[in-house]
A tleap script that builds the chain and sets N, CA, C and O, in Angstrom:
source leaprc.protein.ff14SB
mol = sequence {
  NMET THR SER GLN SER GLN GLY ILE GLN GLN
  LEU LEU GLN ALA GLU LYS ARG ALA LYS ASP
  LYS LEU GLU GLU ALA LYS LYS ARG LYS GLY
  LYS ARG LEU LYS GLN ALA LYS GLU GLU ALA
  THR ALA GLU ILE ASP HIE TYR ARG LEU GLN
  ARG GLU LYS GLU PHE ARG ASN LYS GLU THR
  ASN VAL MET GLY SER GLN GLY ASN LEU SER
  ALA LYS ILE GLU GLU GLN THR THR GLU ALA
  VAL ARG ASN LEU THR SER SER TYR HIE ARG
  ASN MET GLU SER MET MET LYS LYS LEU LEU
  SER THR ILE CYS ASP ILE SER PRO GLU ILE
  HIE PRO ASN PHE ARG PRO ALA CVAL
}
set mol.1.N position { -23.121 53.525 -12.703 }
set mol.1.CA position { -21.686 52.388 -11.671 }
set mol.1.C position { -22.482 51.159 -11.394 }
set mol.1.O position { -22.354 50.632 -10.289 }
set mol.2.N position { -23.197 50.705 -12.175 }
set mol.2.CA position { -23.530 49.224 -12.208 }
set mol.2.C position { -22.234 49.107 -13.065 }
set mol.2.O position { -21.403 48.340 -12.580 }
set mol.3.N position { -21.895 49.693 -14.213 }
set mol.3.CA position { -21.009 48.852 -15.406 }
set mol.3.C position { -19.282 49.753 -14.562 }
set mol.3.O position { -18.244 50.105 -15.121 }
set mol.4.N position { -19.616 49.819 -13.376 }
set mol.4.CA position { -18.194 49.713 -12.934 }
set mol.4.C position { -18.192 48.840 -12.089 }
set mol.4.O position { -17.141 48.257 -11.825 }
set mol.5.N position { -19.443 48.516 -11.415 }
set mol.5.CA position { -19.399 47.384 -10.210 }
set mol.5.C position { -18.919 46.311 -10.984 }
set mol.5.O position { -17.928 45.630 -10.723 }
set mol.6.N position { -20.228 46.111 -12.658 }
set mol.6.CA position { -19.606 44.877 -13.007 }
set mol.6.C position { -18.232 44.612 -13.499 }
set mol.6.O position { -17.729 43.490 -13.439 }
set mol.7.N position { -17.632 45.644 -13.981 }
set mol.7.CA position { -16.164 45.865 -14.212 }
set mol.7.C position { -15.216 45.038 -13.135 }
set mol.7.O position { -14.366 44.229 -13.506 }
set mol.8.N position { -15.462 45.330 -11.863 }
set mol.8.CA position { -15.115 44.940 -10.730 }
set mol.8.C position { -15.508 43.961 -10.413 }
set mol.8.O position { -14.612 43.278 -9.917 }
set mol.9.N position { -16.740 43.336 -10.440 }
set mol.9.CA position { -16.510 42.069 -10.349 }
set mol.9.C position { -15.848 40.877 -11.666 }
set mol.9.O position { -15.429 39.760 -11.362 }
set mol.10.N position { -15.874 41.351 -12.953 }
set mol.10.CA position { -15.268 40.932 -13.931 }
set mol.10.C position { -13.457 40.712 -13.990 }
set mol.10.O position { -12.700 39.932 -14.568 }
set mol.11.N position { -13.299 41.888 -13.032 }
set mol.11.CA position { -11.618 41.617 -12.573 }
set mol.11.C position { -11.444 40.970 -11.615 }
set mol.11.O position { -10.615 40.067 -11.508 }
set mol.12.N position { -12.689 41.587 -10.266 }
set mol.12.CA position { -12.117 40.417 -9.338 }
set mol.12.C position { -11.868 39.082 -9.958 }
set mol.12.O position { -10.784 38.499 -9.974 }
set mol.13.N position { -13.735 38.393 -10.801 }
set mol.13.CA position { -13.766 36.820 -11.131 }
set mol.13.C position { -12.329 36.915 -11.777 }
set mol.13.O position { -11.628 36.108 -11.167 }
set mol.14.N position { -11.679 37.479 -12.633 }
set mol.14.CA position { -10.235 37.212 -13.574 }
set mol.14.C position { -9.243 37.447 -12.884 }
set mol.14.O position { -8.098 37.283 -13.305 }
set mol.15.N position { -9.638 38.036 -11.255 }
set mol.15.CA position { -8.363 37.511 -10.566 }
set mol.15.C position { -8.201 36.586 -9.902 }
set mol.15.O position { -7.125 36.425 -9.327 }
set mol.16.N position { -9.088 35.822 -9.801 }
set mol.16.CA position { -9.216 34.461 -8.600 }
set mol.16.C position { -9.170 33.286 -9.808 }
set mol.16.O position { -8.755 32.136 -9.659 }
set mol.17.N position { -9.696 33.869 -11.020 }
set mol.17.CA position { -9.249 32.553 -11.654 }
set mol.17.C position { -7.947 32.758 -12.842 }
set mol.17.O position { -8.023 32.258 -13.965 }
set mol.18.N position { -6.960 33.443 -12.448 }
set mol.18.CA position { -5.735 33.892 -12.743 }
set mol.18.C position { -5.182 33.156 -11.308 }
set mol.18.O position { -4.148 32.497 -11.416 }
set mol.19.N position { -5.794 33.237 -10.040 }
set mol.19.CA position { -5.053 32.567 -8.604 }
set mol.19.C position { -4.910 31.024 -8.775 }
set mol.19.O position { -3.881 30.357 -8.674 }
set mol.20.N position { -6.346 30.555 -9.095 }
set mol.20.CA position { -6.475 29.369 -8.983 }
set mol.20.C position { -5.779 28.771 -10.294 }
set mol.20.O position { -5.415 27.612 -10.094 }
set mol.21.N position { -5.425 29.354 -11.895 }
set mol.21.CA position { -4.469 28.521 -12.803 }
set mol.21.C position { -2.828 28.476 -11.771 }
set mol.21.O position { -2.163 27.440 -11.773 }
set mol.22.N position { -2.359 29.739 -10.951 }
set mol.22.CA position { -1.238 29.851 -10.912 }
set mol.22.C position { -1.120 28.575 -9.520 }
set mol.22.O position { -0.050 28.039 -9.229 }
set mol.23.N position { -2.248 28.321 -8.911 }
set mol.23.CA position { -2.354 27.276 -7.970 }
set mol.23.C position { -2.328 26.480 -8.194 }
set mol.23.O position { -1.863 25.695 -7.367 }
set mol.24.N position { -2.939 25.798 -9.893 }
set mol.24.CA position { -2.510 24.561 -10.194 }
set mol.24.C position { -1.525 24.262 -10.841 }
set mol.24.O position { -1.118 23.123 -10.612 }
set mol.25.N position { -0.615 25.199 -12.036 }
set mol.25.CA position { 0.368 25.864 -12.491 }
set mol.25.C position { 1.314 24.673 -11.095 }
set mol.25.O position { 1.688 23.500 -11.122 }
set mol.26.N position { 1.362 25.617 -10.196 }
set mol.26.CA position { 2.152 25.100 -8.680 }
set mol.26.C position { 2.512 23.833 -8.437 }
set mol.26.O position { 3.628 23.317 -8.491 }
set mol.27.N position { 1.043 23.189 -8.054 }
set mol.27.CA position { 0.501 21.951 -8.009 }
set mol.27.C position { 1.090 21.148 -9.379 }
set mol.27.O position { 1.958 20.309 -9.141 }
set mol.28.N position { 0.773 21.296 -10.504 }
set mol.28.CA position { 1.763 20.366 -11.169 }
set mol.28.C position { 3.144 20.761 -11.617 }
set mol.28.O position { 3.318 20.215 -12.706 }
set mol.29.N position { 4.086 21.381 -11.316 }
set mol.29.CA position { 5.086 21.836 -10.825 }
set mol.29.C position { 5.714 21.101 -9.714 }
set mol.29.O position { 6.929 21.064 -9.519 }
set mol.30.N position { 5.017 20.647 -9.156 }
set mol.30.CA position { 5.612 20.152 -7.678 }
set mol.30.C position { 5.060 18.513 -7.874 }
set mol.30.O position { 5.347 17.671 -7.023 }
set mol.31.N position { 4.358 18.220 -8.915 }
set mol.31.CA position { 3.919 16.463 -9.443 }
set mol.31.C position { 5.655 16.568 -10.034 }
set mol.31.O position { 6.658 15.911 -9.753 }
set mol.32.N position { 5.411 17.702 -10.947 }
set mol.32.CA position { 7.156 16.744 -12.166 }
set mol.32.C position { 7.920 16.955 -11.577 }
set mol.32.O position { 8.908 16.323 -11.951 }
set mol.33.N position { 8.297 18.141 -9.928 }
set mol.33.CA position { 9.779 17.860 -9.247 }
set mol.33.C position { 9.931 16.515 -8.142 }
set mol.33.O position { 10.900 15.802 -7.879 }
set mol.34.N position { 8.281 16.525 -7.550 }
set mol.34.CA position { 8.192 14.739 -7.479 }
set mol.34.C position { 8.669 13.647 -7.954 }
set mol.34.O position { 9.181 12.666 -7.415 }
set mol.35.N position { 8.340 14.055 -9.543 }
set mol.35.CA position { 8.188 12.316 -10.000 }
set mol.35.C position { 9.553 12.575 -11.058 }
set mol.35.O position { 9.915 11.536 -11.610 }
set mol.36.N position { 10.468 13.992 -11.464 }
set mol.36.CA position { 11.554 13.931 -11.898 }
set mol.36.C position { 12.936 12.842 -10.665 }
set mol.36.O position { 13.768 11.954 -10.852 }
set mol.37.N position { 12.393 13.703 -9.411 }
set mol.37.CA position { 13.618 13.585 -8.069 }
set mol.37.C position { 13.519 11.793 -8.035 }
set mol.37.O position { 14.511 11.066 -7.986 }
set mol.38.N position { 11.667 11.171 -8.084 }
set mol.38.CA position { 11.225 10.011 -8.111 }
set mol.38.C position { 12.666 8.991 -9.100 }
set mol.38.O position { 13.707 8.463 -8.709 }
set mol.39.N position { 11.904 9.131 -10.696 }
set mol.39.CA position { 12.823 9.164 -11.578 }
set mol.39.C position { 14.564 9.402 -11.376 }
set mol.39.O position { 14.890 8.268 -11.026 }
set mol.40.N position { 15.310 9.879 -11.388 }
set mol.40.CA position { 16.012 10.019 -11.067 }
set mol.40.C position { 16.443 9.490 -9.908 }
set mol.40.O position { 17.637 9.483 -10.207 }
set mol.41.N position { 16.417 9.052 -8.845 }
set mol.41.CA position { 16.462 8.033 -7.326 }
set mol.41.C position { 15.959 6.764 -8.333 }
set mol.41.O position { 16.410 5.870 -7.617 }
set mol.42.N position { 15.595 6.325 -9.018 }
set mol.42.CA position { 15.258 5.123 -10.140 }
set mol.42.C position { 16.943 4.908 -10.443 }
set mol.42.O position { 17.592 3.989 -9.944 }
set mol.43.N position { 17.227 5.432 -10.907 }
set mol.43.CA position { 17.998 5.510 -12.392 }
set mol.43.C position { 19.283 5.782 -11.639 }
set mol.43.O position { 20.305 5.355 -12.178 }
set mol.44.N position { 19.430 6.529 -10.286 }
set mol.44.CA position { 21.009 6.176 -9.302 }
set mol.44.C position { 21.237 5.180 -8.968 }
set mol.44.O position { 22.424 4.854 -8.957 }
set mol.45.N position { 20.227 4.228 -8.539 }
set mol.45.CA position { 19.988 2.780 -8.147 }
set mol.45.C position { 20.042 1.628 -9.059 }
set mol.45.O position { 20.284 0.461 -8.752 }
set mol.46.N position { 19.752 2.175 -10.373 }
set mol.46.CA position { 20.532 1.217 -10.951 }
set mol.46.C position { 21.623 0.919 -11.776 }
set mol.46.O position { 21.823 -0.031 -12.533 }
set mol.47.N position { 22.581 2.330 -11.368 }
set mol.47.CA position { 23.491 2.881 -12.308 }
set mol.47.C position { 24.474 2.079 -11.241 }
set mol.47.O position { 25.353 1.268 -11.534 }
set mol.48.N position { 23.946 2.686 -9.460 }
set mol.48.CA position { 24.539 2.018 -8.969 }
set mol.48.C position { 24.676 0.500 -8.932 }
set mol.48.O position { 25.861 0.183 -9.036 }
set mol.49.N position { 24.024 -0.325 -8.842 }
set mol.49.CA position { 23.578 -2.068 -8.619 }
set mol.49.C position { 24.675 -2.036 -10.164 }
set mol.49.O position { 25.627 -2.798 -9.992 }
set mol.50.N position { 24.700 -1.543 -11.144 }
set mol.50.CA position { 25.462 -1.609 -12.338 }
set mol.50.C position { 26.486 -1.999 -11.784 }
set mol.50.O position { 26.664 -3.201 -11.590 }
set mol.51.N position { 27.656 -0.778 -11.293 }
set mol.51.CA position { 28.276 -0.071 -11.266 }
set mol.51.C position { 28.894 -1.783 -10.139 }
set mol.51.O position { 29.862 -2.489 -10.423 }
set mol.52.N position { 28.190 -1.925 -9.254 }
set mol.52.CA position { 28.995 -2.699 -7.976 }
set mol.52.C position { 28.873 -4.275 -8.488 }
set mol.52.O position { 29.597 -5.194 -8.109 }
set mol.53.N position { 27.759 -4.366 -9.461 }
set mol.53.CA position { 28.302 -5.591 -10.425 }
set mol.53.C position { 29.422 -5.960 -11.251 }
set mol.53.O position { 30.005 -6.983 -11.608 }
set mol.54.N position { 29.480 -4.838 -11.396 }
set mol.54.CA position { 30.836 -4.871 -12.456 }
set mol.54.C position { 32.495 -4.947 -10.790 }
set mol.54.O position { 33.497 -5.440 -10.271 }
set mol.55.N position { 32.080 -4.572 -10.818 }
set mol.55.CA position { 33.211 -4.208 -9.414 }
set mol.55.C position { 32.909 -5.615 -8.680 }
set mol.55.O position { 33.958 -6.217 -8.908 }
set mol.56.N position { 32.383 -6.183 -8.198 }
set mol.56.CA position { 32.188 -7.577 -8.133 }
set mol.56.C position { 33.061 -8.719 -8.672 }
set mol.56.O position { 33.815 -9.551 -8.168 }
set mol.57.N position { 32.516 -8.317 -10.278 }
set mol.57.CA position { 33.198 -9.147 -11.385 }
set mol.57.C position { 34.705 -9.257 -11.118 }
set mol.57.O position { 35.371 -10.287 -11.015 }
set mol.58.N position { 34.996 -8.325 -11.051 }
set mol.58.CA position { 36.600 -7.665 -11.605 }
set mol.58.C position { 37.065 -8.142 -9.788 }
set mol.58.O position { 38.144 -8.612 -9.429 }
set mol.59.N position { 35.997 -7.863 -9.012 }
set mol.59.CA position { 36.947 -8.323 -7.681 }
set mol.59.C position { 37.092 -9.891 -7.233 }
set mol.59.O position { 37.897 -10.468 -6.502 }
set mol.60.N position { 36.218 -10.226 -7.818 }
set mol.60.CA position { 36.473 -11.863 -8.240 }
set mol.60.C position { 37.984 -12.490 -8.969 }
set mol.60.O position { 38.880 -13.185 -8.490 }
set mol.61.N position { 37.754 -11.799 -10.540 }
set mol.61.CA position { 38.874 -12.214 -10.712 }
set mol.61.C position { 40.039 -12.026 -9.997 }
set mol.61.O position { 40.458 -12.833 -9.168 }
set mol.62.N position { 40.541 -11.052 -10.271 }
set mol.62.CA position { 41.715 -10.299 -9.425 }
set mol.62.C position { 41.768 -11.462 -8.303 }
set mol.62.O position { 42.762 -12.188 -8.260 }
set mol.63.N position { 40.674 -11.644 -7.372 }
set mol.63.CA position { 40.719 -12.558 -5.669 }
set mol.63.C position { 41.062 -13.679 -6.780 }
set mol.63.O position { 41.961 -13.281 -7.520 }
set mol.64.N position { 40.796 -14.412 -6.961 }
set mol.64.CA position { 40.810 -15.981 -7.663 }
set mol.64.C position { 41.923 -15.794 -8.562 }
set mol.64.O position { 42.067 -16.939 -8.990 }
set mol.65.N position { 42.827 -15.065 -9.138 }
set mol.65.CA position { 43.935 -14.883 -9.501 }
set mol.65.C position { 45.001 -14.835 -8.623 }
set mol.65.O position { 45.978 -15.584 -8.642 }
set mol.66.N position { 44.744 -13.765 -7.713 }
set mol.66.CA position { 45.569 -13.961 -5.958 }
set mol.66.C position { 45.217 -15.346 -5.713 }
set mol.66.O position { 46.245 -16.020 -5.642 }
set mol.67.N position { 44.208 -16.001 -5.565 }
set mol.67.CA position { 44.100 -17.254 -4.834 }
set mol.67.C position { 45.394 -18.977 -5.416 }
set mol.67.O position { 45.963 -19.881 -4.803 }
set mol.68.N position { 45.288 -18.634 -6.579 }
set mol.68.CA position { 45.781 -19.269 -7.470 }
set mol.68.C position { 47.032 -19.133 -7.146 }
set mol.68.O position { 47.611 -20.206 -6.973 }
set mol.69.N position { 47.702 -18.120 -6.991 }
set mol.69.CA position { 49.226 -17.015 -6.961 }
set mol.69.C position { 49.431 -18.097 -5.522 }
set mol.69.O position { 50.460 -18.749 -5.349 }
set mol.70.N position { 48.218 -18.123 -4.555 }
set mol.70.CA position { 49.126 -18.153 -3.202 }
set mol.70.C position { 48.927 -19.654 -3.288 }
set mol.70.O position { 49.803 -20.263 -2.674 }
set mol.71.N position { 48.162 -20.302 -3.786 }
set mol.71.CA position { 48.319 -21.446 -3.981 }
set mol.71.C position { 50.299 -22.018 -4.227 }
set mol.71.O position { 51.136 -22.712 -3.649 }
set mol.72.N position { 50.179 -21.207 -5.387 }
set mol.72.CA position { 51.220 -21.923 -6.021 }
set mol.72.C position { 52.629 -21.528 -5.028 }
set mol.72.O position { 53.506 -22.390 -4.969 }
set mol.73.N position { 52.817 -20.295 -4.300 }
set mol.73.CA position { 53.674 -20.095 -3.398 }
set mol.73.C position { 53.373 -20.543 -2.228 }
set mol.73.O position { 54.075 -20.048 -1.347 }
set mol.74.N position { 52.575 -21.313 -1.860 }
set mol.74.CA position { 52.294 -22.225 -0.855 }
set mol.74.C position { 53.152 -23.246 -1.441 }
set mol.74.O position { 54.313 -23.338 -1.042 }
set mol.75.N position { 52.832 -23.802 -2.087 }
set mol.75.CA position { 53.645 -25.256 -2.562 }
set mol.75.C position { 54.603 -25.532 -3.282 }
set mol.75.O position { 55.062 -26.673 -3.340 }
set mol.76.N position { 55.150 -24.356 -4.071 }
set mol.76.CA position { 56.625 -23.786 -3.806 }
set mol.76.C position { 57.569 -23.356 -2.799 }
set mol.76.O position { 58.760 -23.560 -3.036 }
set mol.77.N position { 57.307 -22.908 -1.934 }
set mol.77.CA position { 57.374 -22.779 -0.198 }
set mol.77.C position { 57.718 -24.894 0.476 }
set mol.77.O position { 58.778 -25.444 0.779 }
set mol.78.N position { 56.398 -25.397 0.453 }
set mol.78.CA position { 56.643 -27.088 0.979 }
set mol.78.C position { 57.573 -27.707 0.210 }
set mol.78.O position { 58.188 -28.582 0.820 }
set mol.79.N position { 58.032 -27.473 -1.463 }
set mol.79.CA position { 59.413 -28.230 -1.772 }
set mol.79.C position { 60.256 -27.751 -1.516 }
set mol.79.O position { 61.202 -28.521 -1.350 }
set mol.80.N position { 60.578 -26.195 -1.292 }
set mol.80.CA position { 61.929 -25.960 -1.034 }
set mol.80.C position { 61.786 -26.467 0.887 }
set mol.80.O position { 62.777 -26.222 1.575 }
set mol.81.N position { 61.418 -26.666 1.092 }
set mol.81.CA position { 61.145 -27.081 2.562 }
set mol.81.C position { 61.831 -28.670 2.343 }
set mol.81.O position { 62.914 -29.072 2.770 }
set mol.82.N position { 61.033 -29.247 1.709 }
set mol.82.CA position { 61.966 -30.799 1.844 }
set mol.82.C position { 62.472 -30.875 0.869 }
set mol.82.O position { 62.012 -31.856 0.285 }
set mol.83.N position { 63.319 -30.310 0.203 }
set mol.83.CA position { 64.299 -30.113 -0.612 }
set mol.83.C position { 65.328 -29.483 0.934 }
set mol.83.O position { 66.543 -29.653 0.844 }
set mol.84.N position { 65.026 -29.106 1.658 }
set mol.84.CA position { 66.791 -28.663 2.148 }
set mol.84.C position { 66.368 -29.575 3.542 }
set mol.84.O position { 67.375 -29.922 4.160 }
set mol.85.N position { 65.128 -30.013 4.136 }
set mol.85.CA position { 65.122 -31.262 4.527 }
set mol.85.C position { 66.090 -32.572 4.608 }
set mol.85.O position { 66.738 -33.196 5.448 }
set mol.86.N position { 65.759 -32.604 3.082 }
set mol.86.CA position { 65.935 -34.086 2.268 }
set mol.86.C position { 67.756 -33.720 2.915 }
set mol.86.O position { 68.335 -34.273 3.850 }
set mol.87.N position { 68.160 -32.831 2.177 }
set mol.87.CA position { 70.007 -32.224 2.003 }
set mol.87.C position { 70.269 -31.898 3.300 }
set mol.87.O position { 71.466 -31.628 3.399 }
set mol.88.N position { 69.485 -31.764 4.724 }
set mol.88.CA position { 70.409 -32.026 5.992 }
set mol.88.C position { 70.475 -33.073 6.511 }
set mol.88.O position { 71.031 -33.274 7.591 }
set mol.89.N position { 69.579 -34.418 5.406 }
set mol.89.CA position { 69.802 -35.199 6.708 }
set mol.89.C position { 70.680 -36.201 5.585 }
set mol.89.O position { 71.019 -37.325 5.956 }
set mol.90.N position { 71.020 -35.712 4.191 }
set mol.90.CA position { 71.838 -36.639 3.563 }
set mol.90.C position { 73.485 -35.742 4.031 }
set mol.90.O position { 74.359 -36.559 4.321 }
set mol.91.N position { 73.759 -34.848 4.085 }
set mol.91.CA position { 75.074 -34.123 4.898 }
set mol.91.C position { 74.640 -34.225 5.837 }
set mol.91.O position { 74.268 -33.053 5.879 }
set mol.92.N position { 74.071 -34.894 7.393 }
set mol.92.CA position { 74.535 -34.260 8.248 }
set mol.92.C position { 75.353 -35.183 8.829 }
set mol.92.O position { 76.049 -34.892 9.802 }
set mol.93.N position { 75.340 -36.460 8.243 }
set mol.93.CA position { 76.727 -37.333 9.086 }
set mol.93.C position { 78.317 -37.006 8.873 }
set mol.93.O position { 79.345 -37.131 9.538 }
set mol.94.N position { 77.903 -36.453 7.411 }
set mol.94.CA position { 79.583 -35.929 6.231 }
set mol.94.C position { 80.174 -34.755 7.457 }
set mol.94.O position { 81.199 -34.933 8.114 }
set mol.95.N position { 79.219 -33.487 7.578 }
set mol.95.CA position { 79.251 -32.299 8.153 }
set mol.95.C position { 79.611 -32.282 9.622 }
set mol.95.O position { 80.144 -31.334 10.200 }
set mol.96.N position { 79.128 -33.872 10.361 }
set mol.96.CA position { 79.465 -33.560 11.927 }
set mol.96.C position { 80.374 -33.946 12.238 }
set mol.96.O position { 80.704 -33.713 13.400 }
set mol.97.N position { 81.379 -34.839 11.272 }
set mol.97.CA position { 82.497 -35.692 10.739 }
set mol.97.C position { 84.030 -34.963 10.621 }
set mol.97.O position { 85.181 -35.147 11.015 }
set mol.98.N position { 83.131 -33.878 9.690 }
set mol.98.CA position { 84.059 -33.145 8.677 }
set mol.98.C position { 84.404 -32.124 9.865 }
set mol.98.O position { 85.132 -31.230 9.435 }
set mol.99.N position { 84.140 -31.998 11.069 }
set mol.99.CA position { 83.678 -30.528 12.060 }
set mol.99.C position { 83.902 -31.565 13.200 }
set mol.99.O position { 85.024 -32.058 13.077 }
set mol.100.N position { 83.633 -31.762 13.621 }
set mol.100.CA position { 84.926 -33.154 14.632 }
set mol.100.C position { 86.236 -33.401 14.643 }
set mol.100.O position { 86.933 -33.185 15.634 }
set mol.101.N position { 86.906 -34.118 12.971 }
set mol.101.CA position { 87.792 -34.135 13.106 }
set mol.101.C position { 88.789 -32.675 12.758 }
set mol.101.O position { 89.989 -32.659 13.034 }
set mol.102.N position { 88.259 -31.799 12.285 }
set mol.102.CA position { 88.635 -30.474 12.819 }
set mol.102.C position { 89.196 -30.096 14.025 }
set mol.102.O position { 90.287 -29.894 14.560 }
set mol.103.N position { 88.202 -30.084 14.199 }
set mol.103.CA position { 88.359 -29.961 15.784 }
set mol.103.C position { 88.699 -30.318 16.582 }
set mol.103.O position { 88.962 -29.487 17.451 }
set mol.104.N position { 88.998 -32.043 16.957 }
set mol.104.CA position { 89.696 -33.412 17.750 }
set mol.104.C position { 90.992 -32.914 17.781 }
set mol.104.O position { 91.814 -32.541 18.618 }
set mol.105.N position { 90.856 -33.081 16.166 }
set mol.105.CA position { 92.815 -34.227 15.519 }
set mol.105.C position { 93.695 -32.992 15.050 }
set mol.105.O position { 93.840 -32.671 13.870 }
set mol.106.N position { 94.321 -32.278 16.245 }
set mol.106.CA position { 95.197 -30.987 16.356 }
set mol.106.C position { 96.060 -31.818 16.365 }
set mol.106.O position { 96.047 -32.958 16.830 }
set mol.107.N position { 97.253 -30.968 15.572 }
set mol.107.CA position { 99.007 -31.027 15.342 }
set mol.107.C position { 99.528 -30.523 15.706 }
set mol.107.O position { 100.218 -30.005 14.829 }
set mol.108.N position { 99.941 -29.995 17.178 }
set mol.108.CA position { 100.998 -28.947 16.915 }
set mol.108.C position { 102.175 -28.883 16.675 }
set mol.108.O position { 103.254 -29.463 16.794 }
set mol.109.N position { 101.772 -28.172 16.369 }
set mol.109.CA position { 103.460 -27.057 15.111 }
set mol.109.C position { 103.943 -25.591 15.515 }
set mol.109.O position { 103.074 -24.780 15.835 }
set mol.110.N position { 104.934 -25.310 15.516 }
set mol.110.CA position { 105.112 -23.920 16.086 }
set mol.110.C position { 104.637 -23.221 14.560 }
set mol.110.O position { 104.625 -23.768 13.457 }
set mol.111.N position { 104.210 -21.640 14.976 }
set mol.111.CA position { 103.867 -21.004 14.281 }
set mol.111.C position { 104.496 -20.462 12.805 }
set mol.111.O position { 105.130 -19.461 13.140 }
set mol.112.N position { 104.615 -20.591 11.597 }
set mol.112.CA position { 105.721 -19.683 10.829 }
set mol.112.C position { 105.598 -18.352 11.554 }
set mol.112.O position { 104.391 -18.337 11.311 }
set mol.113.N position { 105.709 -17.657 11.969 }
set mol.113.CA position { 105.655 -16.471 12.257 }
set mol.113.C position { 106.577 -16.407 13.131 }
set mol.113.O position { 107.208 -15.382 13.385 }
set mol.114.N position { 106.758 -17.663 13.746 }
set mol.114.CA position { 106.800 -17.391 15.389 }
set mol.114.C position { 109.394 -18.046 14.695 }
set mol.114.O position { 110.162 -18.668 13.961 }
set mol.115.N position { 109.092 -16.721 16.316 }
set mol.115.CA position { 110.717 -15.473 15.694 }
set mol.115.C position { 111.343 -16.081 17.175 }
set mol.115.O position { 111.000 -15.606 18.258 }
set mol.116.N position { 112.241 -17.122 17.047 }
set mol.116.CA position { 112.929 -17.490 18.267 }
set mol.116.C position { 113.771 -16.270 19.439 }
set mol.116.O position { 114.424 -15.321 19.005 }
set mol.117.N position { 113.623 -16.486 20.593 }
set mol.117.CA position { 114.240 -15.238 20.668 }
set mol.117.C position { 115.964 -15.665 21.025 }
set mol.117.O position { 116.362 -16.616 21.698 }
set mol.118.N position { 116.835 -14.531 20.269 }
set mol.118.CA position { 117.917 -14.717 20.403 }
set mol.118.C position { 118.564 -13.831 21.204 }
set mol.118.O position { 119.771 -13.955 21.413 }
savepdb mol mol.pdb
quit
């Protein structure tokens, strides 16, 4: 009977060691998962910062060229307005004379399609 009780004791001790090893393995696994998650988060943050930096560089390049285009368009518009204004002032007097002469100088005559009543 003592040999049976020793056998049972050995089995219980073996079971306890196995249980302890399982607990230890679970703890190691949890630590590894936590460490992997932290590493993945750090890698994601690094990648995100890198992509945002690239985006900002591209955005600066594009917006910078748009700023140049905007300045060129503004300059062209100002030049066109200046040309139209000078043309207006140059030609206003002669156009007013032409309009007034056309309106005021009336020479009454019979229309070519007029047929006198017979």
